[in-house]
C-alpha positions in Angstrom: 28.8 45.0 -11.7 28.1 41.6 -9.9 25.1 43.3 -8.1 23.6 44.6 -11.7 24.5 41.2 -13.5 22.9 39.0 -10.7 19.0 38.4 -10.8 17.1 35.3 -9.3 16.2 32.4 -11.7 12.3 32.4 -12.5 10.8 28.9 -12.0 9.8 28.6 -15.6 13.4 29.1 -16.8 14.5 26.2 -14.1 11.7 24.1 -15.7 13.2 24.6 -19.0 16.5 23.3 -17.9 15.0 19.9 -16.7 14.6 16.6 -18.7 11.1 16.4 -20.4 10.0 13.7 -18.0 10.2 16.0 -15.0 8.9 18.9 -16.2 5.5 20.1 -14.9 2.9 19.2 -17.5 0.8 22.2 -16.8 0.6 25.8 -15.2 -1.3 24.4 -12.4 1.2 21.9 -11.0 4.4 24.2 -11.6 5.5 23.6 -8.1 4.3 20.1 -8.0 7.0 18.3 -10.3 6.9 14.7 -10.5 9.6 14.1 -7.9 7.2 12.9 -5.4 5.7 10.3 -7.7 7.0 6.7 -8.0 9.1 6.0 -11.1 9.6 2.5 -12.5 12.9 1.0 -12.6 13.0 1.9 -16.3 12.2 5.6 -15.6 14.8 5.7 -12.9 17.4 4.4 -15.2 16.6 7.1 -17.8 16.4 9.7 -15.0 19.8 8.8 -13.9 21.3 9.4 -17.5 18.7 12.3 -18.3 20.4 15.5 -19.5 20.0 18.7 -17.3 20.8 22.1 -18.8 22.7 24.4 -16.3 20.8 27.8 -16.0 22.6 30.8 -17.0 23.0 32.8 -13.7 25.2 35.7 -15.2 25.0 37.1 -18.9 28.2 35.3 -20.4 29.7 38.5 -21.7 30.2 39.8 -18.0 31.9 36.8 -16.7 35.4 37.6 -18.0 35.0 41.4 -16.9 34.0 40.3 -13.3 37.1 37.8 -13.4 39.4 40.4 -14.1 38.3 42.7 -11.7 38.2 40.0 -9.0 41.8 39.5 -9.9 42.8 43.0 -9.7 41.0 43.3 -6.1 42.8 40.0 -4.9 46.3 41.3 -6.2 45.5 44.9 -4.5 45.1 43.1 -1.2 41.2 43.5 -1.1 40.6 39.8 -0.6 38.3 40.0 2.1 36.2 42.9 0.6 36.0 40.7 -2.5 35.0 37.9 -0.5 32.1 39.6 1.1 30.7 41.2 -1.8 30.7 38.0 -3.7 29.1 36.0 -1.0 26.4 38.5 0.0 25.4 39.1 -3.3 25.3 35.6 -4.9 23.8 34.1 -1.5 20.9 36.6 -1.5 19.9 35.9 -5.2 20.2 31.9 -4.7 18.0 32.2 -1.9 15.5 34.4 -3.7 15.6 31.9 -6.7 14.6 29.2 -4.2 12.2 31.1 -2.7 10.5 31.9 -6.1 10.5 28.3 -6.6 8.3 27.6 -3.4 11.3 26.4 -0.9 10.4 27.4 2.6 12.2 27.0 5.9 9.8 24.5 7.9 10.6 23.3 11.6 9.8 19.9 13.1 6.9 21.9 15.1 5.7 23.1 11.6 5.5 19.5 10.2 4.0 18.0 13.3 1.1 20.3 13.1 0.3 20.0 9.3 -2.5 17.7 8.0 -1.1 14.7 6.4 -2.4 15.7 2.9 -0.8 19.1 3.3 2.5 17.6 4.3 2.6 14.9 1.6 2.2 17.4 -1.0 5.1 19.4 0.5 7.3 16.4 0.5 6.5 15.7 -3.1 7.4 19.4 -3.8 10.6 19.0 -1.7 11.9 16.2 -3.5 11.4 18.1 -6.6 13.2 21.2 -5.2 16.1 19.0 -4.2 16.8 17.8 -7.6 16.3 21.4 -9.1 18.7 23.0 -6.4 21.6 20.3 -6.5 21.6 19.5 -10.2 20.7 23.1 -11.5 21.1 25.9 -9.1 24.1 24.7 -7.1 25.9 23.3 -10.0 25.5 26.4 -12.0 26.6 28.4 -8.9 29.9 26.3 -8.4 30.4 26.9 -12.1 30.3 30.8 -11.9 32.2 30.8 -8.8 35.1 28.9 -10.3 34.9 31.1 -13.5 35.0 34.5 -11.7 37.4 33.6 -8.9 39.8 31.3 -11.1 43.2 31.7 -10.0 42.2 32.9 -6.6 42.5 29.6 -4.9 42.3 30.6 -1.2 38.9 32.3 -1.9 37.2 30.2 -4.4 35.9 27.0 -2.2 35.2 29.0 0.9 33.2 31.6 -1.5 31.1 29.0 -2.8 30.5 27.1 0.6 29.4 30.6 2.0 27.1 31.5 -0.9 25.2 28.1 -0.7 25.4 27.1 3.2 22.0 28.7 4.1 20.2 27.4 1.0 21.5 23.9 1.7 20.5 24.1 5.4 16.9 25.4 4.6 16.6 22.3 2.2 18.1 19.6 4.4 16.4 20.9 7.6 13.1 20.1 6.1 14.2 16.5 5.3 15.5 16.3 9.0 12.2 17.6 10.3 10.3 14.6 8.5 12.9 12.1 9.5 12.6 13.1 13.3 8.7 13.5 13.2 6.3 11.3 14.8 6.4 8.0 12.8 3.1 6.6 11.2 2.7 3.8 8.5 1.6 6.2 5.8 4.8 8.1 5.9 6.8 5.1 5.0 6.6 5.5 1.3 7.3 9.3 1.3 10.3 8.6 3.5 11.4 6.0 0.8 10.8 8.6 -2.0 12.9 11.1 0.0 15.8 8.6 0.6 15.6 7.7 -2.8 16.2 11.3 -4.1 19.1 11.8 -1.9 20.5 8.6 -3.0 20.1 9.7 -6.8 21.8 12.9 -5.7 24.7 11.7 -3.7 27.2 11.6 -6.6 26.1 15.3 -7.6 26.7 16.3 -3.9 30.3 14.7 -3.7 31.0 16.5 -6.8 29.6 20.0 -6.3 30.2 20.0 -2.6 33.6 18.1 -2.8 36.1 20.9 -1.4 37.2 20.6 2.2 35.4 24.0 2.6 32.1 22.2 2.0 32.7 19.3 4.2 29.9 20.0 6.7 27.2 20.3 3.9 28.4 17.1 2.3 28.0 15.4 5.7 24.7 16.7 6.5 23.5 15.4 3.2 24.9 11.9 3.9 23.5 11.9 7.5 20.3 12.8 6.4 20.3 9.9 3.9 21.1 7.5 6.7 18.6 9.1 8.9 15.9 8.7 6.4 16.9 5.0 6.0 16.8 4.4 9.7 13.5 6.1 10.3 12.0 4.1 7.3 13.4 0.8 9.0 11.9 1.9 12.1 8.5 2.4 10.5 8.5 -1.0 9.5 9.0 -2.4 12.7 6.1 0.0 14.0 3.8 -1.3 11.1 4.4 -4.8 12.1 3.7 -4.2 15.8 0.6 -1.8 14.7 -1.0 -4.8 12.8 -0.4 -7.5 15.4 -1.8 -5.1 17.9 -4.8 -3.5 15.9 -7.8 -3.6 18.0 -10.3 -2.0 15.7 -13.8 -3.0 16.8 -14.9 -3.1 13.1 -16.6 -6.3 13.2 -17.5 -7.9 9.6 -20.9 -9.6 10.6 -21.0 -11.8 7.5 -17.4 -13.1 7.9 -16.1 -11.4 4.8 -12.3 -10.0 4.2 -11.8 -7.6 6.9 -10.6 -4.1 6.2 -7.4 -4.6 8.1 -6.5 -7.5 5.9 -7.1 -5.5 2.5 -5.2 -2.3 4.1 -2.1 -4.6 4.9 -2.1 -6.3 1.7 -2.1 -3.0 -0.2 0.6 -1.7 1.9 2.6 -4.7 1.2 2.0 -4.3 -2.5 3.4 -0.7 -2.3 6.1 -1.9 -0.6 7.0 -4.1 -3.4 6.7 -1.1 -5.8 9.8 0.0 -3.9 11.6 -3.2 -3.5 14.8 -1.9 -5.1 14.8 1.2 -2.9 14.3 -0.9 0.3 17.1 -3.4 -0.8 19.4 -0.3 -1.0 18.3 1.1 2.4 19.0 -2.3 4.1 22.4 -2.4 2.4 22.9 1.2 3.4 22.3 0.0 7.1 25.0 -2.8 6.9 22.8 -5.6 6.0 24.8 -8.4 4.2 21.5 -9.7 2.7 19.1 -6.9 1.8 16.8 -9.5 -0.3 16.5 -11.9 2.8 15.8 -8.9 5.1 13.1 -7.6 2.8 11.6 -11.3 2.8 11.9 -11.4 6.6 10.0 -8.0 6.9 7.3 -9.2 4.6 7.0 -12.5 6.3 6.7 -11.0 9.7 3.9 -8.4 8.5 2.0 -11.4 7.1 2.4 -13.4 10.5 1.2 -10.2 12.5 -1.8 -9.9 10.1 -2.7 -13.8 10.8 -2.2 -13.3 14.6 -4.5 -10.3 14.5 -7.0 -12.2 12.5 -7.1 -15.0 14.7 -7.8 -12.7 17.7 -10.7 -11.0 15.5 -12.2 -14.5 14.7 -12.8 -15.0 18.3 -15.2 -12.2 18.5 -17.9 -14.6 16.5 -20.3 -16.6 19.1 -20.8 -19.0 16.0 -17.6 -21.3 15.7 -18.5 -22.2 12.0 -18.5 -18.2 11.3 -14.9 -18.1 12.8 -13.6 -20.7 10.4 -15.5 -19.0 7.3 -13.9 -15.8 8.4 -10.4 -17.0 8.6 -10.7 -18.9 5.4 -12.0 -15.9 3.5 -9.1 -13.7 4.9 -6.3 -16.2 4.6 -7.6 -16.9 1.1 -7.6 -13.2 0.3 -3.8 -13.0 1.4 -2.9 -16.1 -0.5 -4.3 -15.1 -3.7 -3.0 -11.5 -3.4 0.5 -12.9 -2.8 0.4 -15.0 -5.7 -0.6 -12.3 -8.1 2.2 -10.1 -6.7 6.0 -10.0 -6.7 6.0 -10.9 -3.0 5.2 -14.5 -4.3 8.8 -14.6 -5.4 10.2 -13.5 -2.1 8.2 -15.5 0.1 8.5 -18.5 -2.0 6.2 -21.6 -3.2 6.6 -23.4 0.0 4.7 -20.2 2.0 2.0 -20.2 -0.6 1.4 -23.9 -0.5 1.3 -23.9 3.3 -1.4 -21.2 3.5 -3.4 -22.7 0.8 -3.6 -25.6 2.9 -4.4 -23.5 6.0 -7.4 -22.2 3.8 -8.5 -25.8 3.1 -8.3 -26.8 6.8 -10.6 -23.7 7.6 -13.0 -24.8 4.9 -13.1 -28.6 6.1 -13.6 -27.1 9.8 -16.5 -25.0 8.7 -18.0 -27.9 7.0 -17.7 -30.3 9.9 -19.0 -27.8 12.5 -22.0 -26.5 10.4 -23.1 -29.9 8.8 -21.9 -32.7 11.0 -25.1 -32.5 13.4 -27.5 -32.1 10.5 -25.8 -35.1 8.6 -26.6 -37.2 11.7 -30.5 -36.9 11.1 -30.0 -38.6 7.8 -27.9 -41.5 8.8 -29.6 -44.9 8.9 -27.7 -48.1 10.2 -28.1 -51.5 8.9 -30.1 -52.8 5.7 -33.7 -52.7 4.6 -36.0 -50.0 3.6 -36.3 -48.3 7.2 -33.4 -50.3 9.1 -35.4 -50.6 12.3 -36.6 -47.0 12.4 -40.2 -46.6 13.3 -42.6 -44.3 11.5 -42.6 -41.9 14.5 -38.7 -41.9 14.6 -38.7 -41.2 10.7 -41.1 -38.3 11.1 -38.8 -36.9 14.0 -35.9 -37.2 11.9 -37.7 -35.3 9.0 -38.7 -32.6 11.3 -35.4 -32.3 12.9 -33.6 -31.9 9.6 -36.2 -29.5 8.6 -35.7 -27.3 11.5 -31.9 -27.5 11.3 -31.5 -26.9 7.8 -33.6 -23.8 7.9 -32.0 -22.4 10.6 -28.6 -23.0 8.9 -30.1 -21.6 5.7 -31.4 -18.3 7.5 -28.0 -17.6 9.0 -25.8 -18.7 6.4 -27.1 -17.3 3.3 -26.3 -13.9 5.1 -22.7 -14.7 5.3 -20.3 -14.0 2.6 -17.8 -15.6 0.7 -16.6 -12.5 -1.9 -14.4 -14.7 -3.9 -16.5 -16.4 -6.6 -14.2 -19.5 -7.0 -14.1 -20.1 -3.4 -17.6 -19.5 -3.0 -18.6 -22.2 -5.6 -16.1 -24.7 -4.2 -17.5 -24.5 -0.8 -21.0 -24.9 -1.9 -20.1 -27.8 -4.1 -18.2 -29.3 -1.1 -21.1 -29.1 1.0 -23.5 -30.4 -1.8 -21.3 -33.4 -2.5 -21.9 -34.4 1.5 -25.3 -33.3 2.0 -27.3 -34.3 -1.2 -26.4 -38.0 -1.6 -27.2 -38.5 2.1 -30.4 -36.7 1.8 -31.4 -38.6 -1.4 -30.4 -41.9 0.3 -32.4 -41.0 3.3 -35.5 -40.0 1.0 -35.4 -43.3 -0.8 -35.3 -45.4 2.4 -37.6 -43.7 4.7 -40.0 -41.5 2.6 -42.2 -44.5 1.8 -43.1 -45.0 5.6 -44.8 -41.5 5.8 -45.8 -41.1 2.2 -48.9 -43.0 2.8 -50.0 -41.3 5.8 -51.7 -37.8 6.6 -49.8 -34.4 5.2 -46.5 -36.1 3.9 -45.6 -32.7 2.8 -45.5 -31.6 6.6 -42.2 -33.8 7.0 -40.8 -34.2 3.5 -40.5 -30.4 2.9 -37.9 -30.3 0.4 -36.7 -32.3 -2.7 -33.1 -32.9 -3.3 -33.5 -30.2 -6.1 -34.9 -27.9 -3.6 -31.9 -28.4 -1.4 -29.4 -27.8 -4.0 -31.1 -24.6 -5.2 -31.1 -23.2 -1.7 -27.4 -24.3 -1.1 -26.5 -22.0 -4.2 -27.8 -19.2 -2.1 -25.5 -19.7 0.5 -22.8 -17.3 1.3 -24.5 -14.4 -0.9 -24.6 -12.0 2.0 -28.4 -11.7 1.4 -31.1 -11.8 4.2 -33.4 -14.6 4.4 -36.4 -12.4 3.1 -34.3 -11.3 0.0 -34.0 -15.0 -0.9 -37.5 -15.6 -0.3 -38.8 -12.8 -2.5 -36.4 -14.0 -5.1 -37.5 -17.7 -5.1 -41.2 -16.7 -5.1 -40.5 -14.6 -8.1 -38.8 -17.4 -9.9 -41.4 -20.1 -9.2 -44.3 -17.4 -10.3 -42.4 -17.0 -13.6 -41.9 -20.8 -13.8 -45.5 -21.5 -13.5 -46.6 -19.2 -15.9 -48.4 -16.8 -13.4 -46.7 -13.9 -14.6 -48.4 -14.3 -18.0 -51.9 -14.6 -16.6 -52.2 -11.4 -15.0 -55.2 -9.6 -16.2 -54.6 -7.1 -18.9 -55.5 -3.4 -18.9 -58.4 -2.7 -20.9 
């Protein structure tokens, strides 16, 4: 009778027992529930109070009859036979239900051989399977076992333990395989997802597997939760070290934000999506100050990134580009922190200190790039030429032109990706260079304007310089800028309108 009444539960029936928020949205993702996706704190709260409807494993009209038969067998001394029949029949059906759902036994070696995309999908599925197994299948199995074996106390708990032991083992062994597999930075977030589901299911595990007969399964689930927490914590440490040691030869020739910087910042942003889970995890591992520990981890990752960037900046032969590269990258870090939840944890002091570091690099860039050129425009004393001969004035103008053009050719190709920072740097240079150039022209230009070819020496007006300064840090080549200026000047002169019309 038990055999005839026991049928595996189809996945569709199980999905109907889930709260709406966890049901697959279409046939294409039936085996891809939302368990692997990140839920907001509000969603998590609603998930904790969501209502699950237990599936019907055996037709309700048959249960009383099975209960009577079980009692008669026990009273007639056939307890072992009853135990064996119940265990074999229900364990097989439970395993078939899980198999239909998509649960498979995978070893650590299987996990190691998988492509990351495949493994990530399997982890998302596993999270969904765990929720369905514990909240629906195991809970329903416990209810059926209690109903049929009511009054046979010596068999009830051991029977349930034997029915579920293999299925629990298959599910937990996958979690163990992930926790023990080779650590890598991208695994951190799936480890946190897995830790999260084990935490969510802890009270159900205690309830459903609360008997002495189920103690091993209960302990296995608890040990997996701790193991996932430890592996996640070790992955934090690995990530810090990997960031500090990163030796990628990817050089950003224009001094812009390095790929490592954007990768690490995105990583930290993701980490803050999980901050409540991470704090729980630290608490699980006996930390008295989980928030302080999260702040410490974040600070260390940021410091590791800065240490690495300092090393990468030494690849540049031009010390001005070194400063520009550091300015760009530290600015990107500060801006990202200010726009994220990391700001509350790292604090205003951290932000202010690093803003000052950005300014220091900007000042260093200015000094290294422009100090020499500004010396050409320095005139001591009073009077029109202040003791400079015409030859010396010509030499000064020639030197200035060569140095400015050389700076322009190189630095117009450099990049400052943040528009505000780019404008403020251009303005800072203009505020130093243009007044000095205007003053020099006013005092020294009359000496050569009366001679031959004054344009050979006075090649630029202050307005020309201002226009060219506005082309610095655009990441464009000298020729691109030249073409752009030529087109603009042609248009300004009205040359474009004087082209012969087609007849």
